[in-house]
N, C-alpha and C positions, 0 to 999 in steps of 0.2 A: 174361707170357703165353707159352704154349708155341706151337710152330709151327702146330698145328691151330687154336688160337684166333686167331692172327694171320691165318690163311687165311680164315676165315669173315668176320671183320671187314673185311679188305681186299676180299674179293669183294663184300660189300654196299656198301662205299665206291665201288668201281668201278661197281656197278650204279646207285647213286643219281646218280653223276656222269654216266653214260651217259644216263639218263633226263632229267636236268636239261639236258644239252646238247641233246638231241633236242627237248625242249619249247621251249627258247630258239630253236632253228633253225626250228621249226614256227610260232612266233609272231613271228619277227623282223619288225620294222617295224609291228607292231600294238600296240594298247594293252595286250595281255596279255604282251608280251615280258618274260621273266624267267628267271633262272638260279637255281633253288632251292638248289643246292649252294653256289655261290659267294656268294650273297646272304644265306643263312640257315643251312643245315645245317652248314656248316663251323664256324660259331660255336657252334652247339648242341653239336657233337661236342667242340670245344675245352673247353667248360665241363663236359661230361659226364666227360671224362677227368680234369679237375682236381678235380671234386667227389667222384669215386669213388675217387680215389687212396688216401685214408686212411680210407675208410668201409667198414663191414662190409656190403658188398653184392656181388652178382655183377657184377663190372666189365664182363664181356663182354656181359651182358644190357643194361646201361646204355648201352654204346657202340653196340650194334646198334640199340637203341631210338632213340638220338639220330640215327643215320644214316637210319633208315627212318620216323621218326615222321610226316613230311609227304609220304611218297612218292606218295600219291594226288593230290597237287597237280600232278603232272606229267601227269595225264590230264584233258584239257579236258572230257571227257564226264561226269566225276563231279562230284557236288554238293559244292562246297567247304565248305558248312556241316556236312557229314557226313564231312569228310576223315579224322577220327579213326577212324570206323567202317570206311571203305573201306581206309584205310591199315593198320589192324590185320589185316584179311583178306588184303591183299596181302603183308604181311610174313610171315604164316603160310605162304602159298603158296611164297614165295621160300625161306624157311628149310627147309621140308620138301623142296623140290627139292634142297637141299644135304645132306639126311639129318641135319639138325641135331637134337639131342635134343628130343623132344616136350615134355618138362617145361619146358625153357628157351625153346622156341618159344612156349609159352603165356604165359610170363612177359613176353617181348618184346611179344607181341600185347596183353597186358593193359596194359602201360606205354603203348603207343600209343593204345589205345582210351580210356584214362582221362587222357591228358594234356590233353584239352579241359577248360576250366573248368566246363562243365556236367556233367562226370562226376567232380567233385572228391570227392563223398561215397563213391564206390566205390573210392578208392585205399586199399590196405591194405599196400603194401610200400614199403621205402625206395627201391627201384629206380624206382618210379613217381614218388615225391616228387623224386628227383634229376633225372629227366627234365624235370619241370615247372619246376624251378629253372633248369636249363640252358637250356631253351627261353625262359624269361622273361629271363634274363641276356643271351642272344644278341640279343634284340630291341633292347637298349640299344647293342650293338656296331654294329648295322646299322639304326638307327632312320631314317636318311635314306631307306632303300629303302621305308619305309612311305609316304613321300610319293608315290612312283611308283604304289603300290597305290591310294592315296586319290585322286590327281589323274588318273592315266591310266586305271586300270581302273574305279574307282568313279565317275569324272567329277565329283569334288568340286572346288569352287573353293579358293583358298588359305586362306581363313578356315575353311572346313569341314575342309580337310585338316589344319590345325593342331589343331583340336579332335579329329579322328579319332586323330592321333598321340598327343595328350595323354591321351585316354581309353584308348587301347590300352596305353600304358606305365603308366598308373595301375593298370589291371587286372593287368598283369604284375608290377608292383612289389608289389602286395598278395599275390601268390602266391609271391614269393621268400622263402626262409627268412630270419628276422630277422638271423641272424649273417652273412648274405651281402649284405644290402642296402647295406653300405658300399662294395661294389664298384661300384655304379652310382649312388650318392647324388648325385655331382656332375652327371652327365648328366641324371638325373631332375630335379634342381632347375633346370638350364638350360632344359630343354624345358618344364617346367611354368611357368616365369617368362616364357617368350617371349610377346610380344604379336603378332608376325607370323611367318609361315612363314620369312621370310628370315633371321630371327635364329638359327634352328637349322640352316638349310641352308647358310648362307654364313659361319658363325662361323670365326674363325681357329683 
């Protein structure tokens, strides 16, 4: 990457970290306490970099999409079920403020809008597909944080929380590219074979 590319990616990394830290501070001690960057986005970014390394894609678009794909989750006033829509619009605004090229801004926005499984039919670029794979793989790195979402935020008991995690990872696994599934096969099998939540929260 050239210095300009590094600059926009690093600016957006700092922005998502700032918003994640602020959200965590605002929700500290409540059921909604969560740090989006530390518990999810950093893993998505890691996989985005890895997957785009040897791919014929706009790597900067993929990296920016990974950093910003869930940005609306840091605003409690926004509907989480539409986080892809709100996040797409927020990313556009942020990138335009930085005078980022409009064509690439639209690519980032499209990646974020269509990373939701309900928008799968609208994906037309490799950048979108890589973001979906990176997002899915990341959930396997941090699947224990899904328990906090299920138990604390959604109010599910342990049995319901286990089913929630298994259902979520099953959906993610289905969306991961076939040649990448081996990266998470062991974790997927362990979670799917678990009979109690303790088996996946406290394994050695």
